[in-house]
PDBQT receptor file of N, H, CA, C and O in Angstrom, charges set to zero:
ATOM      1  N   MET A   1       0.479  -1.599   0.030  1.00  0.00    +0.000 N 
ATOM      2  CA  MET A   1      -0.218  -0.346   0.111  1.00  0.00    +0.000 C 
ATOM      3  C   MET A   1       0.861   1.239  -0.336  1.00  0.00    +0.000 C 
ATOM      4  O   MET A   1       2.091   1.232  -0.395  1.00  0.00    +0.000 OA
ATOM      5  N   ALA A   2      -0.107   2.544  -0.613  1.00  0.00    +0.000 N 
ATOM      6  H   ALA A   2      -1.106   2.550  -0.566  1.00  0.00    +0.000 HD
ATOM      7  CA  ALA A   2       1.589   3.556  -0.626  1.00  0.00    +0.000 C 
ATOM      8  C   ALA A   2       0.882   4.225   0.836  1.00  0.00    +0.000 C 
ATOM      9  O   ALA A   2      -0.130   4.130   1.530  1.00  0.00    +0.000 OA
ATOM     10  N   THR A   3       2.254   4.996   0.750  1.00  0.00    +0.000 N 
ATOM     11  H   THR A   3       3.077   5.073   0.187  1.00  0.00    +0.000 HD
ATOM     12  CA  THR A   3       2.118   5.790   1.916  1.00  0.00    +0.000 C 
ATOM     13  C   THR A   3       2.395   7.786   1.157  1.00  0.00    +0.000 C 
ATOM     14  O   THR A   3       3.000   8.138   0.145  1.00  0.00    +0.000 OA
ATOM     15  N   LEU A   4       1.708   8.562   2.121  1.00  0.00    +0.000 N 
ATOM     16  H   LEU A   4       1.216   8.276   2.944  1.00  0.00    +0.000 HD
ATOM     17  CA  LEU A   4       2.796   9.400   2.626  1.00  0.00    +0.000 C 
ATOM     18  C   LEU A   4       2.746  10.418   3.736  1.00  0.00    +0.000 C 
ATOM     19  O   LEU A   4       2.045  10.507   4.744  1.00  0.00    +0.000 OA
ATOM     20  N   LYS A   5       3.664  11.123   3.257  1.00  0.00    +0.000 N 
ATOM     21  H   LYS A   5       4.234  11.051   2.438  1.00  0.00    +0.000 HD
ATOM     22  CA  LYS A   5       4.463  12.226   3.724  1.00  0.00    +0.000 C 
ATOM     23  C   LYS A   5       4.087  13.767   4.669  1.00  0.00    +0.000 C 
ATOM     24  O   LYS A   5       4.416  14.819   4.121  1.00  0.00    +0.000 OA
ATOM     25  N   ILE A   6       3.546  13.827   5.777  1.00  0.00    +0.000 N 
ATOM     26  H   ILE A   6       3.279  12.972   6.223  1.00  0.00    +0.000 HD
ATOM     27  CA  ILE A   6       2.327  15.213   5.824  1.00  0.00    +0.000 C 
ATOM     28  C   ILE A   6       3.332  15.893   6.915  1.00  0.00    +0.000 C 
ATOM     29  O   ILE A   6       2.985  15.959   8.094  1.00  0.00    +0.000 OA
ATOM     30  N   THR A   7       4.115  16.206   6.641  1.00  0.00    +0.000 N 
ATOM     31  H   THR A   7       4.398  16.153   5.684  1.00  0.00    +0.000 HD
ATOM     32  CA  THR A   7       4.541  18.224   7.572  1.00  0.00    +0.000 C 
ATOM     33  C   THR A   7       4.005  19.016   7.972  1.00  0.00    +0.000 C 
ATOM     34  O   THR A   7       3.646  19.939   7.241  1.00  0.00    +0.000 OA
ATOM     35  N   LEU A   8       3.755  18.997   9.149  1.00  0.00    +0.000 N 
ATOM     36  H   LEU A   8       4.047  18.246   9.742  1.00  0.00    +0.000 HD
ATOM     37  CA  LEU A   8       3.049  20.193   8.999  1.00  0.00    +0.000 C 
ATOM     38  C   LEU A   8       3.734  21.409   9.610  1.00  0.00    +0.000 C 
ATOM     39  O   LEU A   8       4.354  21.751  10.617  1.00  0.00    +0.000 OA
ATOM     40  N   LYS A   9       3.092  22.067   7.962  1.00  0.00    +0.000 N 
ATOM     41  H   LYS A   9       2.588  21.789   7.144  1.00  0.00    +0.000 HD
ATOM     42  CA  LYS A   9       4.187  23.980   8.525  1.00  0.00    +0.000 C 
ATOM     43  C   LYS A   9       3.499  24.272   8.660  1.00  0.00    +0.000 C 
ATOM     44  O   LYS A   9       2.956  23.818   7.652  1.00  0.00    +0.000 OA
ATOM     45  N   ARG A  10       2.211  25.171   9.487  1.00  0.00    +0.000 N 
ATOM     46  H   ARG A  10       2.652  25.540  10.306  1.00  0.00    +0.000 HD
ATOM     47  CA  ARG A  10       1.970  27.000   9.576  1.00  0.00    +0.000 C 
ATOM     48  C   ARG A  10       1.014  25.941  10.878  1.00  0.00    +0.000 C 
ATOM     49  O   ARG A  10       0.805  24.758  11.147  1.00  0.00    +0.000 OA
ATOM     50  N   SER A  11       0.666  27.344  11.377  1.00  0.00    +0.000 N 
ATOM     51  H   SER A  11       0.836  28.305  11.159  1.00  0.00    +0.000 HD
ATOM     52  CA  SER A  11       0.223  27.155  12.472  1.00  0.00    +0.000 C 
ATOM     53  C   SER A  11      -0.775  27.125  12.433  1.00  0.00    +0.000 C 
ATOM     54  O   SER A  11      -1.517  27.670  11.616  1.00  0.00    +0.000 OA
ATOM     55  N   VAL A  12      -1.145  26.179  13.713  1.00  0.00    +0.000 N 
ATOM     56  H   VAL A  12      -0.542  25.736  14.377  1.00  0.00    +0.000 HD
ATOM     57  CA  VAL A  12      -2.366  25.697  14.094  1.00  0.00    +0.000 C 
ATOM     58  C   VAL A  12      -3.331  27.182  14.252  1.00  0.00    +0.000 C 
ATOM     59  O   VAL A  12      -4.122  27.492  13.362  1.00  0.00    +0.000 OA
ATOM     60  N   ILE A  13      -3.162  27.950  15.377  1.00  0.00    +0.000 N 
ATOM     61  H   ILE A  13      -2.519  27.699  16.100  1.00  0.00    +0.000 HD
ATOM     62  CA  ILE A  13      -3.646  28.671  15.879  1.00  0.00    +0.000 C 
ATOM     63  C   ILE A  13      -4.579  29.759  15.192  1.00  0.00    +0.000 C 
ATOM     64  O   ILE A  13      -4.251  30.374  14.178  1.00  0.00    +0.000 OA
ATOM     65  N   GLY A  14      -5.386  29.867  15.645  1.00  0.00    +0.000 N 
ATOM     66  H   GLY A  14      -5.653  29.367  16.468  1.00  0.00    +0.000 HD
ATOM     67  CA  GLY A  14      -6.426  31.151  14.526  1.00  0.00    +0.000 C 
ATOM     68  C   GLY A  14      -7.356  30.567  13.702  1.00  0.00    +0.000 C 
ATOM     69  O   GLY A  14      -8.144  31.367  13.197  1.00  0.00    +0.000 OA
ATOM     70  N   ARG A  15      -7.495  29.436  13.423  1.00  0.00    +0.000 N 
ATOM     71  H   ARG A  15      -6.854  28.787  13.833  1.00  0.00    +0.000 HD
ATOM     72  CA  ARG A  15      -7.857  27.854  12.851  1.00  0.00    +0.000 C 
ATOM     73  C   ARG A  15      -9.098  27.710  13.258  1.00  0.00    +0.000 C 
ATOM     74  O   ARG A  15      -9.226  27.730  14.482  1.00  0.00    +0.000 OA
ATOM     75  N   PRO A  16     -10.374  27.526  12.432  1.00  0.00    +0.000 N 
ATOM     76  CA  PRO A  16     -11.996  26.658  13.023  1.00  0.00    +0.000 C 
ATOM     77  C   PRO A  16     -11.414  25.522  13.853  1.00  0.00    +0.000 C 
ATOM     78  O   PRO A  16     -10.503  24.758  13.535  1.00  0.00    +0.000 OA
ATOM     79  N   GLY A  17     -11.854  25.547  14.552  1.00  0.00    +0.000 N 
ATOM     80  H   GLY A  17     -12.594  26.168  14.811  1.00  0.00    +0.000 HD
ATOM     81  CA  GLY A  17     -12.178  24.369  15.584  1.00  0.00    +0.000 C 
ATOM     82  C   GLY A  17     -11.962  23.173  14.513  1.00  0.00    +0.000 C 
ATOM     83  O   GLY A  17     -10.929  22.547  14.748  1.00  0.00    +0.000 OA
ATOM     84  N   ASN A  18     -12.888  22.581  13.090  1.00  0.00    +0.000 N 
ATOM     85  H   ASN A  18     -13.728  23.090  12.898  1.00  0.00    +0.000 HD
ATOM     86  CA  ASN A  18     -12.352  20.971  13.362  1.00  0.00    +0.000 C 
ATOM     87  C   ASN A  18     -10.871  20.779  12.146  1.00  0.00    +0.000 C 
ATOM     88  O   ASN A  18     -10.388  19.812  11.559  1.00  0.00    +0.000 OA
ATOM     89  N   GLN A  19     -10.642  21.828  12.185  1.00  0.00    +0.000 N 
ATOM     90  H   GLN A  19     -11.035  22.614  12.663  1.00  0.00    +0.000 HD
ATOM     91  CA  GLN A  19      -8.793  22.192  11.568  1.00  0.00    +0.000 C 
ATOM     92  C   GLN A  19      -7.674  21.646  12.609  1.00  0.00    +0.000 C 
ATOM     93  O   GLN A  19      -6.574  21.181  12.312  1.00  0.00    +0.000 OA
ATOM     94  N   VAL A  20      -8.072  21.770  13.537  1.00  0.00    +0.000 N 
ATOM     95  H   VAL A  20      -8.966  22.148  13.778  1.00  0.00    +0.000 HD
ATOM     96  CA  VAL A  20      -7.737  21.944  14.364  1.00  0.00    +0.000 C 
ATOM     97  C   VAL A  20      -7.921  20.505  14.862  1.00  0.00    +0.000 C 
ATOM     98  O   VAL A  20      -7.052  19.662  14.640  1.00  0.00    +0.000 OA
ATOM     99  N   ARG A  21      -8.497  20.357  15.206  1.00  0.00    +0.000 N 
ATOM    100  H   ARG A  21      -9.203  21.042  15.386  1.00  0.00    +0.000 HD
ATOM    101  CA  ARG A  21      -8.813  18.748  15.561  1.00  0.00    +0.000 C 
ATOM    102  C   ARG A  21      -8.202  17.460  14.794  1.00  0.00    +0.000 C 
ATOM    103  O   ARG A  21      -7.483  16.567  15.241  1.00  0.00    +0.000 OA
ATOM    104  N   THR A  22      -9.078  17.789  12.612  1.00  0.00    +0.000 N 
ATOM    105  H   THR A  22      -9.663  18.515  12.249  1.00  0.00    +0.000 HD
ATOM    106  CA  THR A  22      -8.448  17.094  11.805  1.00  0.00    +0.000 C 
ATOM    107  C   THR A  22      -6.908  17.051  11.877  1.00  0.00    +0.000 C 
ATOM    108  O   THR A  22      -6.392  15.978  11.563  1.00  0.00    +0.000 OA
ATOM    109  N   VAL A  23      -5.664  18.616  12.443  1.00  0.00    +0.000 N 
ATOM    110  H   VAL A  23      -6.083  19.487  12.698  1.00  0.00    +0.000 HD
ATOM    111  CA  VAL A  23      -4.694  18.001  12.485  1.00  0.00    +0.000 C 
ATOM    112  C   VAL A  23      -3.571  17.581  13.630  1.00  0.00    +0.000 C 
ATOM    113  O   VAL A  23      -2.384  17.270  13.530  1.00  0.00    +0.000 OA
ATOM    114  N   GLU A  24      -4.405  17.701  14.683  1.00  0.00    +0.000 N 
ATOM    115  H   GLU A  24      -5.369  17.954  14.764  1.00  0.00    +0.000 HD
ATOM    116  CA  GLU A  24      -4.637  16.457  16.045  1.00  0.00    +0.000 C 
ATOM    117  C   GLU A  24      -4.970  14.589  15.785  1.00  0.00    +0.000 C 
ATOM    118  O   GLU A  24      -4.554  13.558  16.313  1.00  0.00    +0.000 OA
ATOM    119  N   ALA A  25      -6.179  15.004  14.407  1.00  0.00    +0.000 N 
ATOM    120  H   ALA A  25      -6.517  15.842  13.978  1.00  0.00    +0.000 HD
ATOM    121  CA  ALA A  25      -5.825  13.359  14.321  1.00  0.00    +0.000 C 
ATOM    122  C   ALA A  25      -5.122  13.151  13.293  1.00  0.00    +0.000 C 
ATOM    123  O   ALA A  25      -4.652  12.067  13.638  1.00  0.00    +0.000 OA
ATOM    124  N   LEU A  26      -4.691  13.342  12.314  1.00  0.00    +0.000 N 
ATOM    125  H   LEU A  26      -5.073  14.223  12.034  1.00  0.00    +0.000 HD
ATOM    126  CA  LEU A  26      -2.664  12.760  12.170  1.00  0.00    +0.000 C 
ATOM    127  C   LEU A  26      -1.868  13.117  11.779  1.00  0.00    +0.000 C 
ATOM    128  O   LEU A  26      -1.143  13.346  10.812  1.00  0.00    +0.000 OA
ATOM    129  N   GLY A  27      -2.302  13.197  13.719  1.00  0.00    +0.000 N 
ATOM    130  H   GLY A  27      -2.891  13.011  14.505  1.00  0.00    +0.000 HD
ATOM    131  CA  GLY A  27      -1.284  12.886  14.817  1.00  0.00    +0.000 C 
ATOM    132  C   GLY A  27       0.184  13.682  14.757  1.00  0.00    +0.000 C 
ATOM    133  O   GLY A  27       1.243  13.288  15.244  1.00  0.00    +0.000 OA
ATOM    134  N   LEU A  28      -0.137  15.309  13.784  1.00  0.00    +0.000 N 
ATOM    135  H   LEU A  28      -0.997  15.629  13.388  1.00  0.00    +0.000 HD
ATOM    136  CA  LEU A  28       1.241  16.084  14.434  1.00  0.00    +0.000 C 
ATOM    137  C   LEU A  28       0.394  17.084  15.270  1.00  0.00    +0.000 C 
ATOM    138  O   LEU A  28      -0.816  17.290  15.169  1.00  0.00    +0.000 OA
ATOM    139  N   LYS A  29       1.662  17.906  16.470  1.00  0.00    +0.000 N 
ATOM    140  H   LYS A  29       2.644  17.740  16.552  1.00  0.00    +0.000 HD
ATOM    141  CA  LYS A  29       1.404  18.227  16.735  1.00  0.00    +0.000 C 
ATOM    142  C   LYS A  29       2.227  20.238  16.950  1.00  0.00    +0.000 C 
ATOM    143  O   LYS A  29       1.939  21.213  17.643  1.00  0.00    +0.000 OA
ATOM    144  N   LYS A  30       2.689  20.100  16.493  1.00  0.00    +0.000 N 
ATOM    145  H   LYS A  30       2.923  19.307  15.929  1.00  0.00    +0.000 HD
ATOM    146  CA  LYS A  30       4.254  21.250  16.475  1.00  0.00    +0.000 C 
ATOM    147  C   LYS A  30       4.336  21.588  15.117  1.00  0.00    +0.000 C 
ATOM    148  O   LYS A  30       3.611  20.936  14.365  1.00  0.00    +0.000 OA
ATOM    149  N   ILE A  31       5.444  22.933  14.357  1.00  0.00    +0.000 N 
ATOM    150  H   ILE A  31       6.033  23.462  14.967  1.00  0.00    +0.000 HD
ATOM    151  CA  ILE A  31       5.049  22.732  13.063  1.00  0.00    +0.000 C 
ATOM    152  C   ILE A  31       6.487  22.375  13.018  1.00  0.00    +0.000 C 
ATOM    153  O   ILE A  31       7.172  23.125  13.714  1.00  0.00    +0.000 OA
ATOM    154  N   GLY A  32       7.180  21.386  12.359  1.00  0.00    +0.000 N 
ATOM    155  H   GLY A  32       6.624  20.777  11.794  1.00  0.00    +0.000 HD
ATOM    156  CA  GLY A  32       7.776  20.363  11.517  1.00  0.00    +0.000 C 
ATOM    157  C   GLY A  32       7.555  18.550  12.036  1.00  0.00    +0.000 C 
ATOM    158  O   GLY A  32       7.980  17.395  12.005  1.00  0.00    +0.000 OA
ATOM    159  N   ASP A  33       6.732  19.321  12.403  1.00  0.00    +0.000 N 
ATOM    160  H   ASP A  33       6.387  20.259  12.428  1.00  0.00    +0.000 HD
ATOM    161  CA  ASP A  33       5.995  17.411  13.076  1.00  0.00    +0.000 C 
ATOM    162  C   ASP A  33       5.808  16.657  11.323  1.00  0.00    +0.000 C 
ATOM    163  O   ASP A  33       5.064  16.990  10.400  1.00  0.00    +0.000 OA
ATOM    164  N   THR A  34       6.516  15.895  11.397  1.00  0.00    +0.000 N 
ATOM    165  H   THR A  34       7.120  15.624  12.146  1.00  0.00    +0.000 HD
ATOM    166  CA  THR A  34       6.217  14.600   9.890  1.00  0.00    +0.000 C 
ATOM    167  C   THR A  34       5.796  13.438  10.023  1.00  0.00    +0.000 C 
ATOM    168  O   THR A  34       6.065  13.051  11.160  1.00  0.00    +0.000 OA
ATOM    169  N   ARG A  35       5.197  12.576   9.355  1.00  0.00    +0.000 N 
ATOM    170  H   ARG A  35       4.979  12.890   8.431  1.00  0.00    +0.000 HD
ATOM    171  CA  ARG A  35       4.547  11.327  10.010  1.00  0.00    +0.000 C 
ATOM    172  C   ARG A  35       4.225  10.991   8.662  1.00  0.00    +0.000 C 
ATOM    173  O   ARG A  35       4.059  11.779   7.731  1.00  0.00    +0.000 OA
ATOM    174  N   GLU A  36       4.141   9.550   8.642  1.00  0.00    +0.000 N 
ATOM    175  H   GLU A  36       4.276   8.910   9.399  1.00  0.00    +0.000 HD
ATOM    176  CA  GLU A  36       4.322   8.675   6.749  1.00  0.00    +0.000 C 
ATOM    177  C   GLU A  36       3.434   7.821   7.043  1.00  0.00    +0.000 C 
ATOM    178  O   GLU A  36       3.818   6.883   7.741  1.00  0.00    +0.000 OA
ATOM    179  N   VAL A  37       1.898   7.853   6.599  1.00  0.00    +0.000 N 
ATOM    180  H   VAL A  37       1.586   8.616   6.032  1.00  0.00    +0.000 HD
ATOM    181  CA  VAL A  37       1.039   7.451   7.140  1.00  0.00    +0.000 C 
ATOM    182  C   VAL A  37       0.211   6.503   5.679  1.00  0.00    +0.000 C 
ATOM    183  O   VAL A  37       0.412   6.923   4.539  1.00  0.00    +0.000 OA
ATOM    184  N   ASN A  38      -0.593   5.379   5.883  1.00  0.00    +0.000 N 
ATOM    185  H   ASN A  38      -0.757   5.038   6.808  1.00  0.00    +0.000 HD
ATOM    186  CA  ASN A  38      -1.204   4.597   4.654  1.00  0.00    +0.000 C 
ATOM    187  C   ASN A  38      -2.083   5.851   3.813  1.00  0.00    +0.000 C 
ATOM    188  O   ASN A  38      -2.298   6.946   4.333  1.00  0.00    +0.000 OA
ATOM    189  N   ASP A  39      -2.516   5.499   2.509  1.00  0.00    +0.000 N 
ATOM    190  H   ASP A  39      -2.342   4.609   2.086  1.00  0.00    +0.000 HD
ATOM    191  CA  ASP A  39      -2.692   6.250   1.252  1.00  0.00    +0.000 C 
ATOM    192  C   ASP A  39      -4.425   5.624   1.436  1.00  0.00    +0.000 C 
ATOM    193  O   ASP A  39      -4.837   4.609   0.875  1.00  0.00    +0.000 OA
ATOM    194  N   THR A  40      -4.978   6.223   2.053  1.00  0.00    +0.000 N 
ATOM    195  H   THR A  40      -4.643   7.048   2.508  1.00  0.00    +0.000 HD
ATOM    196  CA  THR A  40      -6.903   5.409   1.834  1.00  0.00    +0.000 C 
ATOM    197  C   THR A  40      -7.371   6.920   1.645  1.00  0.00    +0.000 C 
ATOM    198  O   THR A  40      -6.546   7.828   1.547  1.00  0.00    +0.000 OA
ATOM    199  N   PRO A  41      -8.612   7.113   1.605  1.00  0.00    +0.000 N 
ATOM    200  CA  PRO A  41      -9.874   8.211   0.534  1.00  0.00    +0.000 C 
ATOM    201  C   PRO A  41     -10.438   8.243   1.930  1.00  0.00    +0.000 C 
ATOM    202  O   PRO A  41     -11.554   8.721   1.723  1.00  0.00    +0.000 OA
ATOM    203  N   ALA A  42     -10.322   7.956   3.651  1.00  0.00    +0.000 N 
ATOM    204  H   ALA A  42      -9.416   7.567   3.819  1.00  0.00    +0.000 HD
ATOM    205  CA  ALA A  42     -10.279   8.735   4.454  1.00  0.00    +0.000 C 
ATOM    206  C   ALA A  42      -9.379  10.287   4.675  1.00  0.00    +0.000 C 
ATOM    207  O   ALA A  42      -9.708  11.465   4.814  1.00  0.00    +0.000 OA
ATOM    208  N   LEU A  43      -8.030   9.493   4.614  1.00  0.00    +0.000 N 
ATOM    209  H   LEU A  43      -7.763   8.536   4.501  1.00  0.00    +0.000 HD
ATOM    210  CA  LEU A  43      -6.364  10.102   4.756  1.00  0.00    +0.000 C 
ATOM    211  C   LEU A  43      -6.633  11.511   3.584  1.00  0.00    +0.000 C 
ATOM    212  O   LEU A  43      -6.286  12.692   3.543  1.00  0.00    +0.000 OA
ATOM    213  N   ARG A  44      -7.453  10.575   2.723  1.00  0.00    +0.000 N 
ATOM    214  H   ARG A  44      -7.735   9.616   2.757  1.00  0.00    +0.000 HD
ATOM    215  CA  ARG A  44      -7.160  11.916   1.538  1.00  0.00    +0.000 C 
ATOM    216  C   ARG A  44      -7.932  12.958   1.899  1.00  0.00    +0.000 C 
ATOM    217  O   ARG A  44      -7.645  14.051   1.411  1.00  0.00    +0.000 OA
ATOM    218  N   GLY A  45      -8.880  12.878   2.668  1.00  0.00    +0.000 N 
ATOM    219  H   GLY A  45      -9.113  11.990   3.065  1.00  0.00    +0.000 HD
ATOM    220  CA  GLY A  45     -10.321  14.089   2.778  1.00  0.00    +0.000 C 
ATOM    221  C   GLY A  45      -9.455  14.876   3.880  1.00  0.00    +0.000 C 
ATOM    222  O   GLY A  45      -9.626  16.096   3.873  1.00  0.00    +0.000 OA
ATOM    223  N   MET A  46      -8.904  14.564   4.457  1.00  0.00    +0.000 N 
ATOM    224  H   MET A  46      -8.765  13.574   4.463  1.00  0.00    +0.000 HD
ATOM    225  CA  MET A  46      -8.859  14.568   5.971  1.00  0.00    +0.000 C 
ATOM    226  C   MET A  46      -7.435  15.789   6.022  1.00  0.00    +0.000 C 
ATOM    227  O   MET A  46      -7.263  16.786   6.723  1.00  0.00    +0.000 OA
ATOM    228  N   VAL A  47      -6.425  15.023   4.727  1.00  0.00    +0.000 N 
ATOM    229  H   VAL A  47      -6.565  14.213   4.158  1.00  0.00    +0.000 HD
ATOM    230  CA  VAL A  47      -5.576  15.672   4.500  1.00  0.00    +0.000 C 
ATOM    231  C   VAL A  47      -5.408  17.298   3.343  1.00  0.00    +0.000 C 
ATOM    232  O   VAL A  47      -4.550  18.178   3.404  1.00  0.00    +0.000 OA
ATOM    233  N   ASN A  48      -6.851  17.132   2.183  1.00  0.00    +0.000 N 
ATOM    234  H   ASN A  48      -7.548  16.417   2.133  1.00  0.00    +0.000 HD
ATOM    235  CA  ASN A  48      -7.048  17.052   1.800  1.00  0.00    +0.000 C 
ATOM    236  C   ASN A  48      -8.358  19.229   2.386  1.00  0.00    +0.000 C 
ATOM    237  O   ASN A  48      -8.340  20.404   2.019  1.00  0.00    +0.000 OA
ATOM    238  N   THR A  49      -9.392  18.088   3.700  1.00  0.00    +0.000 N 
ATOM    239  H   THR A  49      -9.407  17.133   3.998  1.00  0.00    +0.000 HD
ATOM    240  CA  THR A  49      -9.132  19.748   4.156  1.00  0.00    +0.000 C 
ATOM    241  C   THR A  49      -8.530  20.831   5.431  1.00  0.00    +0.000 C 
ATOM    242  O   THR A  49      -9.075  21.753   6.038  1.00  0.00    +0.000 OA
ATOM    243  N   VAL A  50      -6.979  20.159   5.509  1.00  0.00    +0.000 N 
ATOM    244  H   VAL A  50      -6.536  19.410   5.016  1.00  0.00    +0.000 HD
ATOM    245  CA  VAL A  50      -6.293  20.845   5.807  1.00  0.00    +0.000 C 
ATOM    246  C   VAL A  50      -4.935  20.979   5.228  1.00  0.00    +0.000 C 
ATOM    247  O   VAL A  50      -3.890  20.984   5.878  1.00  0.00    +0.000 OA
ATOM    248  N   LYS A  51      -5.095  21.129   3.450  1.00  0.00    +0.000 N 
ATOM    249  H   LYS A  51      -5.943  21.125   2.921  1.00  0.00    +0.000 HD
ATOM    250  CA  LYS A  51      -3.812  21.298   3.021  1.00  0.00    +0.000 C 
ATOM    251  C   LYS A  51      -4.051  22.880   2.940  1.00  0.00    +0.000 C 
ATOM    252  O   LYS A  51      -4.947  23.128   2.132  1.00  0.00    +0.000 OA
ATOM    253  N   HIS A  52      -3.668  23.687   3.366  1.00  0.00    +0.000 N 
ATOM    254  H   HIS A  52      -2.940  23.486   4.022  1.00  0.00    +0.000 HD
ATOM    255  CA  HIS A  52      -2.995  24.538   3.385  1.00  0.00    +0.000 C 
ATOM    256  C   HIS A  52      -2.570  24.627   4.408  1.00  0.00    +0.000 C 
ATOM    257  O   HIS A  52      -2.384  25.831   4.585  1.00  0.00    +0.000 OA
ATOM    258  N   LEU A  53      -2.074  23.723   5.834  1.00  0.00    +0.000 N 
ATOM    259  H   LEU A  53      -2.225  22.745   5.690  1.00  0.00    +0.000 HD
ATOM    260  CA  LEU A  53      -1.432  23.919   6.530  1.00  0.00    +0.000 C 
ATOM    261  C   LEU A  53      -0.454  22.631   6.271  1.00  0.00    +0.000 C 
ATOM    262  O   LEU A  53      -0.270  22.117   7.375  1.00  0.00    +0.000 OA
ATOM    263  N   LEU A  54       0.075  22.083   5.509  1.00  0.00    +0.000 N 
ATOM    264  H   LEU A  54      -0.075  22.501   4.612  1.00  0.00    +0.000 HD
ATOM    265  CA  LEU A  54       0.486  20.638   5.060  1.00  0.00    +0.000 C 
ATOM    266  C   LEU A  54       1.468  20.230   4.360  1.00  0.00    +0.000 C 
ATOM    267  O   LEU A  54       1.088  20.985   3.466  1.00  0.00    +0.000 OA
ATOM    268  N   GLU A  55       2.636  19.613   3.789  1.00  0.00    +0.000 N 
ATOM    269  H   GLU A  55       2.945  19.000   4.515  1.00  0.00    +0.000 HD
ATOM    270  CA  GLU A  55       3.519  19.702   2.801  1.00  0.00    +0.000 C 
ATOM    271  C   GLU A  55       3.062  18.223   2.815  1.00  0.00    +0.000 C 
ATOM    272  O   GLU A  55       2.762  17.924   3.971  1.00  0.00    +0.000 OA
ATOM    273  N   VAL A  56       2.862  16.968   1.782  1.00  0.00    +0.000 N 
ATOM    274  H   VAL A  56       3.106  17.210   0.843  1.00  0.00    +0.000 HD
ATOM    275  CA  VAL A  56       2.500  16.421   1.678  1.00  0.00    +0.000 C 
ATOM    276  C   VAL A  56       3.416  15.889   0.182  1.00  0.00    +0.000 C 
ATOM    277  O   VAL A  56       3.281  16.467  -0.896  1.00  0.00    +0.000 OA
ATOM    278  N   HIS A  57       4.278  14.771   0.378  1.00  0.00    +0.000 N 
ATOM    279  H   HIS A  57       4.388  14.301   1.254  1.00  0.00    +0.000 HD
ATOM    280  CA  HIS A  57       5.203  14.066  -0.224  1.00  0.00    +0.000 C 
ATOM    281  C   HIS A  57       4.848  12.004  -0.181  1.00  0.00    +0.000 C 
ATOM    282  O   HIS A  57       5.042  10.994   0.496  1.00  0.00    +0.000 OA
ATOM    283  N   GLU A  58       3.966  12.708  -1.981  1.00  0.00    +0.000 N 
ATOM    284  H   GLU A  58       3.808  13.528  -2.531  1.00  0.00    +0.000 HD
ATOM    285  CA  GLU A  58       3.537  10.759  -2.224  1.00  0.00    +0.000 C 
ATOM    286  C   GLU A  58       5.319  10.314  -1.941  1.00  0.00    +0.000 C 
ATOM    287  O   GLU A  58       5.675   9.136  -1.977  1.00  0.00    +0.000 OA
TER     288      GLU A  58
C-alpha cells in the first residue's frame, strides 16, 4: 500500500476548530512534525481539509 509523508508547515493557532482537530487526528502536534501514513480515501479527505497547512509527499 502506498504511503504519504505529511509535514505540518503552518500553525493551527486561530484556525477553526475542525481544522485543529483534523491536524491532531493526523498525529501532528507542532510545526515541523512529520508522519508517514497509509494512503486511504479517508486520510486523503483529512489532508484535503487542511492542505493549506501541510506539505505532502507521495
